[in-house]
C-alpha positions in Angstrom: -0.2 0.0 -0.1 1.3 3.6 -0.6 1.1 5.9 2.1 -0.9 9.0 1.3 -1.6 11.7 3.5 -2.8 15.5 2.9 -2.8 18.7 4.3 -6.4 20.3 3.8 -6.7 23.7 5.1 -9.5 26.4 5.1 -8.3 29.5 3.7 -10.1 31.3 6.1 -6.9 33.4 7.4 -2.9 32.9 7.7 -1.2 29.6 8.0 -1.3 29.1 11.8 1.2 27.2 14.3 -0.9 24.2 14.8 -1.7 23.9 11.3 1.9 24.1 9.9 2.3 21.5 12.6 0.0 19.2 11.2 0.9 19.8 7.7 4.8 18.8 9.2 3.7 16.1 10.9 2.0 14.9 7.6 4.6 15.6 5.4 7.2 13.5 7.5 4.9 10.6 8.2 4.6 10.6 3.9 8.2 11.4 3.6 9.4 8.5 6.0 7.2 5.6 4.2 7.9 6.8 1.1 4.4 8.2 0.0 2.8 10.9 -1.5 1.8 14.4 0.5 -1.2 16.3 -1.0 -2.7 19.9 -0.3 -6.1 20.5 -0.5 -7.6 23.8 -0.1 -11.3 23.4 2.0 -12.6 26.6 0.4 -16.4 25.7 0.5 -17.4 28.2 3.3 -17.7 31.0 0.4 -18.5 33.7 3.1 -15.1 33.4 4.8 -12.9 31.7 2.2 -10.5 34.8 0.3 -7.7 34.3 -2.3 -5.5 36.4 0.0 -5.7 33.4 2.8 -5.0 31.0 -0.2 -2.1 32.7 -1.1 -1.0 33.2 2.8 -1.0 29.8 3.0 0.6 28.5 0.0 3.3 30.7 1.0 3.7 29.7 4.3 4.0 26.0 3.3 6.7 27.3 0.6 8.7 29.2 3.3 8.7 26.0 5.5 10.0 23.9 2.6 6.8 21.4 2.7 6.9 20.3 -0.7 3.6 18.5 -1.7 3.2 16.0 -4.6 -0.5 16.2 -5.7 -2.2 19.9 -5.6 -3.3 22.2 -4.4 -7.2 21.0 -4.6 -9.8 23.3 -4.4 -13.1 22.1 -2.6 -15.2 24.7 -4.8 -13.9 23.0 -8.0 -15.2 20.1 -7.3 -19.6 20.4 -6.6 -20.2 18.6 -9.2 -18.4 15.3 -7.8 -20.1 16.3 -4.3 -23.4 16.5 -5.9 -23.4 13.3 -7.6 -22.2 11.6 -4.1 -25.2 13.4 -2.3 -27.5 12.0 -4.8 -25.9 8.4 -5.1 -27.0 8.8 -0.8 -30.3 9.8 -1.5 -31.0 7.0 -4.0 -29.9 4.5 -1.3 -31.8 5.6 1.3 -28.6 6.6 3.3 -29.7 11.0 3.4 -32.9 12.6 3.2 -34.5 16.2 3.3 -35.3 18.0 6.0 -37.5 21.3 5.8 -37.7 21.9 9.4 -37.7 25.9 9.7 -35.1 27.5 12.1 -37.5 28.5 14.3 -38.7 24.7 15.2 -34.6 23.6 15.4 -34.0 26.8 18.2 -37.0 25.5 20.2 -36.2 22.0 20.0 -32.6 22.8 21.5 -33.8 25.2 24.0 -35.9 22.6 25.1 -33.2 20.1 25.0 -30.9 22.0 27.2 -33.7 23.0 30.0 -33.7 18.8 29.9 -30.3 18.5 30.6 -30.3 16.9 27.0 -27.0 17.1 24.9 -28.4 19.2 21.9 -29.3 17.1 18.9 -31.8 17.0 15.6 -34.5 15.1 16.7 -35.1 13.2 13.4 -38.2 14.6 12.9 -38.1 14.3 9.0 -36.4 11.0 8.9 -39.4 8.8 8.4 -41.2 11.6 5.7 -41.9 9.7 2.8 -41.1 10.9 -1.1 -42.3 14.2 -1.5 -43.8 15.2 1.7 -40.7 17.6 1.6 -40.9 19.8 -1.2 -38.0 20.1 -3.5 -38.9 23.5 -5.0 -39.1 24.8 -0.8 -36.3 25.4 1.0 -34.6 22.6 3.0 -31.3 20.4 3.5 -30.3 17.2 3.0 -29.4 15.2 6.2 -27.2 12.4 6.5 -29.2 9.1 7.9 -26.5 7.9 10.9 -27.3 4.5 12.2 -29.3 3.9 15.4 -27.5 1.5 16.7 -24.0 0.0 17.0 -20.6 1.6 17.3 -17.9 3.3 15.9 -14.7 2.3 17.0 -11.5 4.5 15.7 -8.0 3.3 16.4 -6.3 6.1 16.5 -2.6 6.4 15.8 -2.0 8.7 18.6 -4.9 8.1 21.2 -5.3 4.5 20.8 -8.8 2.9 20.8 -11.6 5.2 20.8 -15.6 3.8 20.7 -18.7 6.2 19.9 -22.0 4.8 20.3 -24.4 5.9 17.1 -26.5 6.6 19.9 -24.5 9.6 20.3 -24.8 10.7 17.0 -27.3 12.9 15.4 -28.4 13.0 11.8 -25.9 15.9 10.5 -26.5 18.1 7.5 -24.8 17.1 4.5 -26.2 20.0 2.1 -27.3 23.5 3.1 -30.7 25.2 2.2 -28.4 26.4 -0.9 -27.7 23.6 -2.1 -24.0 23.8 -1.1 -22.2 20.7 0.6 -21.0 20.7 4.4 -17.3 20.1 5.6 -17.7 16.4 6.9 -19.5 14.9 3.2 -16.7 17.4 1.2 -13.8 15.7 3.2 -14.9 12.2 3.0 -15.4 12.4 -0.7 -12.2 14.0 -0.9 -10.1 11.5 1.2 -12.1 8.7 -0.8 -11.2 10.3 -4.4 -7.9 11.0 -3.6 -6.8 7.8 -2.0 -5.8 9.1 1.1 -4.4 6.5 3.4 -3.7 8.3 6.6 -5.6 11.8 8.3 -3.2 13.3 10.8 -5.3 16.3 11.8 -5.7 18.3 14.7 -8.2 16.4 17.8 -10.7 19.4 17.5 -11.6 16.9 14.7 -12.4 13.9 16.4 -16.2 14.5 17.4 -16.1 14.8 13.2 -14.6 11.2 12.4 -17.0 9.0 13.8 -19.9 10.8 11.4 -17.4 10.6 8.4 -16.6 7.0 8.9 -20.3 6.3 8.6 -20.4 8.3 5.6 -17.9 6.3 4.2 -19.4 3.3 5.4 -22.8 4.0 3.6 -20.4 4.5 0.5 -19.2 1.2 0.5 -15.6 2.4 1.6 -13.1 1.6 4.3 -12.0 4.3 6.5 -8.2 6.2 6.5 -6.3 5.6 9.4 -6.5 8.5 11.8 -4.4 10.5 13.8 -5.7 13.1 16.0 -2.9 15.4 17.4 -3.3 17.4 20.4 -3.9 21.0 20.6 -1.0 23.3 21.4 -1.5 25.5 24.2 -0.3 29.2 25.1 2.0 29.4 28.4 -0.9 30.6 30.5 -2.6 27.2 29.6 -5.4 28.5 27.3 -5.2 27.3 23.8 -3.1 29.3 21.5 -4.6 32.4 19.4 -3.5 35.5 18.3 -3.7 37.1 22.1 -0.7 35.0 22.5 1.1 37.1 20.2 2.4 35.5 16.8 0.3 33.1 15.9 0.7 33.0 11.7 3.8 31.3 10.2 4.9 34.2 7.8 5.0 36.4 11.2 7.7 34.8 12.2 9.6 35.1 8.7 8.6 38.6 9.3 10.6 38.9 12.8 13.5 37.2 11.6 13.1 33.4 12.3 14.3 31.2 10.3 12.5 28.6 8.2 14.6 25.4 10.0 14.2 26.7 13.7 10.0 27.1 13.4 10.3 23.3 11.8 12.7 22.2 14.3 10.5 23.6 17.1 7.4 22.2 15.9 8.5 18.7 15.4 9.3 18.9 19.1 5.6 20.2 20.1 4.4 16.9 21.7 6.8 14.5 19.9 10.5 13.4 21.0 13.5 11.4 20.1 15.5 10.9 23.4 16.9 14.1 24.5 17.6 15.1 20.8 16.4 19.0 20.8 18.5 19.8 17.4 16.9 17.8 14.2 18.4 18.3 10.6 15.4 17.8 7.8 16.3 14.0 6.9 16.6 13.6 10.9 13.3 14.4 11.2 12.0 12.1 8.3 14.3 9.4 9.5 13.3 9.7 13.3 9.7 10.8 13.5 6.9 8.3 14.4 3.8 9.4 14.9 2.6 6.7 17.3 5.2 8.6 19.6 3.1 11.9 19.7 2.1 12.8 23.2 -1.7 12.2 23.9 -1.5 15.5 26.3 -1.6 19.1 24.7 2.1 20.9 24.3 2.8 24.3 25.8 4.4 26.8 22.9 7.6 28.1 24.6 8.6 31.4 22.8 12.0 31.7 24.4 12.8 28.0 23.3 12.2 29.0 19.5 14.2 31.7 20.2 17.2 29.4 21.3 17.1 27.6 18.7 16.7 30.3 16.0 20.0 31.5 17.8 21.4 28.0 17.0 20.6 27.8 13.4 21.5 31.6 12.8 25.0 30.5 14.5 25.3 27.4 12.6 23.9 27.6 9.3 26.1 28.9 6.7 26.5 32.3 5.8 25.3 31.6 2.7 22.1 30.6 3.5 21.4 33.2 6.5 22.7 36.1 3.9 19.8 34.8 1.7 17.2 35.1 3.9 18.3 38.0 5.7 18.8 40.0 2.5 15.0 40.5 2.7 15.7 42.5 6.2 18.0 44.3 4.8 15.9 45.5 2.0 13.1 46.7 4.2 16.3 48.9 6.0 17.3 50.4 2.3 20.0 48.4 1.7 20.6 46.7 -0.9 22.1 43.3 -0.1 24.5 43.1 -3.3 26.3 46.2 -2.2 30.1 45.7 -0.8 30.6 44.3 1.9 29.4 40.7 0.7 26.4 40.0 3.0 27.7 36.3 3.5 31.0 38.0 5.3 29.3 40.4 7.5 26.8 37.5 8.7 30.1 35.5 9.5 31.4 38.4 11.4 28.2 39.5 13.1 25.6 36.4 13.5 27.1 35.8 17.1 25.6 38.7 18.2 22.0 38.2 16.8 19.1 36.0 18.0 16.9 36.7 14.5 17.8 38.1 11.5 15.7 40.9 12.1 18.3 41.8 14.6 21.1 40.3 13.0 19.9 43.1 10.0 20.0 45.8 12.4 23.7 45.6 14.3 24.7 45.3 10.4 23.3 48.3 9.1 26.8 50.3 9.9 28.8 48.2 7.3 26.3 49.6 4.3 25.0 53.0 5.4 27.0 56.2 7.6 25.4 56.4 11.0 24.1 60.1 11.6 25.3 60.7 15.7 27.4 58.6 18.0 26.3 56.4 21.2 26.2 59.3 23.2 27.7 57.7 26.2 30.5 55.5 24.7 31.2 58.5 22.3 31.6 61.2 25.2 34.1 58.3 27.2 36.4 57.3 23.6 36.1 60.2 21.3 38.1 62.6 23.3 41.4 64.7 22.7 44.0 61.4 23.7 42.0 59.7 20.7 42.7 62.3 18.3 46.3 60.9 18.1 46.0 57.3 17.5 43.3 58.1 14.9 45.3 60.7 12.4 47.6 58.2 13.1 45.7 55.0 11.9 44.4 57.0 9.1 47.7 57.9 7.8 48.8 54.3 8.0 45.4 53.0 6.6 45.3 55.4 3.6 49.1 54.3 2.5 48.1 50.8 2.6 47.9 49.7 -1.3 46.4 45.5 -0.3 43.7 46.0 1.7 43.6 42.8 3.5 42.6 41.8 6.8 46.2 41.0 8.3 47.8 43.9 6.9 45.2 46.3 8.9 45.2 44.3 12.2 49.0 44.9 11.6 48.8 48.4 11.1 46.5 48.9 14.4 48.4 47.4 16.6 51.8 49.0 14.9 50.4 52.5 16.2 49.7 51.2 19.6 53.2 50.3 20.0 54.5 53.1 18.4 52.5 55.6 20.4 53.0 53.4 23.6 49.7 53.1 24.4 47.9 50.1 25.4 45.2 48.2 22.4 42.6 49.9 24.0 43.3 53.1 23.8 44.1 52.7 20.0 40.9 49.8 19.4 38.0 51.6 21.5 38.0 55.3 19.5 38.4 53.5 16.1 35.4 50.8 16.8 33.3 53.9 17.6 34.6 55.6 14.9 33.8 52.8 13.1 30.4 51.5 14.2 29.1 54.4 16.2 29.0 52.6 19.2 27.1 49.2 17.6 27.9 45.5 18.5 30.7 44.5 16.2 33.6 42.1 15.9 37.4 42.5 15.8 38.5 46.1 14.6 40.4 44.8 11.8 37.4 43.0 10.6 35.5 46.1 10.9 37.3 48.0 9.0 38.3 45.6 6.3 34.6 45.1 5.5 33.9 48.9 5.7 36.5 49.2 2.8 39.1 51.8 2.5 37.2 55.0 1.5 34.4 54.5 4.2 36.5 53.7 6.6 38.4 57.0 6.0 35.9 58.7 5.7 34.7 57.5 9.3 37.5 58.5 11.1 37.7 61.7 9.4 34.1 62.6 11.2 35.4 61.0 14.6 38.2 63.7 14.3 35.5 66.2 13.6 33.6 65.5 16.2 36.9 65.1 19.0 37.7 68.9 17.6 34.1 70.2 17.9 33.5 68.8 21.3 37.3 70.3 22.5 35.9 73.7 21.4 32.9 73.9 23.5 
């Protein structure tokens, strides 16, 4: 049997963290077993589904690198197929027309609540004869749920789950506007797309017995299910907008690497010993859906930030530079300019937790700053700093071969020549070059800035010293 999984989001918003984890688990399961991963857009909610949300989902999947083998398929393109199945269920006695008014249904539910009963359809139209419900009058079509027996779900995460048919009512499978409902479309799609394993959030668990009954009525076998527990915020409530960013692309915008988010998501509810860092290949090799915890997981922002910093430090400088270029562009910097962004990344990445932070501390390599950090400038850019700055500028100006070792030798030579400790030369130079930003070694800074920019900044520092001495 070829394993086939699917990710089937509703395009009513962004790709949220819970959905991304479900997509990842489904993707890993398919990849581990040499199967296929299908993307399906469940857009039958015509009022709430938008093209912008579809694009947000596709963009999120692409950014995470969760490539799908088939799709995206759209449910709105399959209405004829759903209509055909609904008619088949009607013809075979598995579905019926219901013209109960909204007023009657509301009154029925209120009475049930008053009697402390579970609100459910009472089957009023279940045994009406053909023609008693007029086709040309507003009505819905309901699935005729079995009234005895039970449904057994052998869930890969939760184990054996048994639901009595008496707990289920006759759900609507076609609305009054003739559009199919979720529980009908998902069944038909999973059947037609030959989905073998459905991995989804446990908020769908109450739908599963209903969907299995529809499949049985169609003479089909149900796929294997795995219901993934929800993700909680750090306050113990279900993760939502009030906990901060819950959309995948928000994390991209905040400067997270896709690798760090994937690594974090795979560990939300699953583990492999004490291992914290997983490459994508390791995830595929080691992931086991049956080892996913039954309990809900708690989202920890600090842990995600730690992972992100790990990837910034340990990924290739070229890879980090590629992802960083977007953030540099937002700051008005062309990442194609000198110095090479990968070299700047190598110099600065130990000092940042996010790409956004990294971009901000890399700006001075490309743009001249307006002002110095007042606190450090008042301490370092004073009259005693003028002599080492002037001599350093003189030596660097005459340097024909602009390389880091030569710059290193010049700076140290100035300290020896003026009989100063390195700090008396290096610190004023550092402030002159960076304005007070977090930065690497002084020879690295000067080399990456380039000769023209470095000379300009020393001259600016000397002017600052002269102007403040004159005050």
